[in-house]
C-alpha positions as a printed Julia matrix, in Angstrom:
81×3 Matrix{Float64}:
  99.93  120.03   81.08
  98.16  116.54   81.68
  98.25  115.16   84.89
 100.59  112.02   83.88
 103.05  114.17   81.82
 102.72  116.14   85.96
 103.54  112.42   87.24
 106.66  111.3    84.86
 108.14  115.1    85.76
 107.97  114.7    89.02
 108.77  111.13   89.73
 112.24  112.89   87.1
 112.86  115.55   89.72
 112.57  113.37   92.91
 115.4   111.11   90.6
 117.14  113.5    90.07
 117.22  115.06   93.59
 117.68  111.73   95.37
 120.5   111.13   92.93
 119.15  107.33   92.1
 119.01  105.84   89.26
 116.63  104.21   87.16
 118.57  100.79   87.56
 117.79  102.01   91.92
 114.36  102.89   90.97
 114.01   99.75   89.66
 115.31   97.18   92.93
 113.56   99.63   95.65
 109.88   98.99   93.92
 110.17   95.79   92.41
 109.64   96.98   88.89
 111.47   96.53   85.72
 114.08   99.22   84.19
 112.43   98.73   81.5
 109.12  100.11   82.67
 110.12  102.6    84.81
 112.1   103.96   81.42
 108.76  103.55   79.15
 107.55  104.79   82.63
 109.88  108.05   82.26
 110.3   108.02   78.54
 106.43  108.81   78.49
 105.6   105.52   76.31
 103.13  104.26   78.45
  99.47  105.87   77.88
  98.68  105.62   81.48
 100.78  105.12   84.23
  98.93  102.28   86.77
  97.93  103.26   89.78
  99.52  100.28   92.04
 102.76  100.99   89.75
 102.81  104.66   90.91
 102.09  103.02   94.55
 105.62  100.86   94.22
 107.24  103.83   92.59
 106.92  106.77   95.08
 106.99  103.56   98.69
 110.25  103.17   96.79
 111.01  106.64   96.71
 110.13  106.63  100.78
 107.19  109.35  100.6
 103.8   109.6   101.42
 101.05  109.97   98.34
 101.21  113.94  100.05
 105.02  114.67   99.88
 104.87  113.63   96.44
 101.4   115.31   95.36
 102.75  118.03   97.07
 104.12  120.14   94.25
 102.54  123.25   92.36
 102.47  121.02   89.57
  99.17  119.49   90.37
  97.71  122.64   90.59
  94.68  122.91   89.49
  95.9   125.62   87.59
  98.8   124.16   86.09
  96.87  120.86   84.4
  94.99  120.44   81.76
  92.81  117.68   79.99
  93.99  115.15   77.72
  91.58  115.73   74.55
């Protein structure tokens, strides 16, 4: 999986574990529901680092906590060609 796909999968997993909706995440992060929907449906080619920062903070996580998952291990990531 690509790094971007891993980020999206991690966002979806945490959102589900925390039982929060896209609307809740939008309110917490200050990012529109449309943008969150586009990110989660991978309609954006790249994720803006500032947007990701807002999402991680909205989930009350640190970067270390967010990226501390085996899906981000180098062996599980592939380069997009």
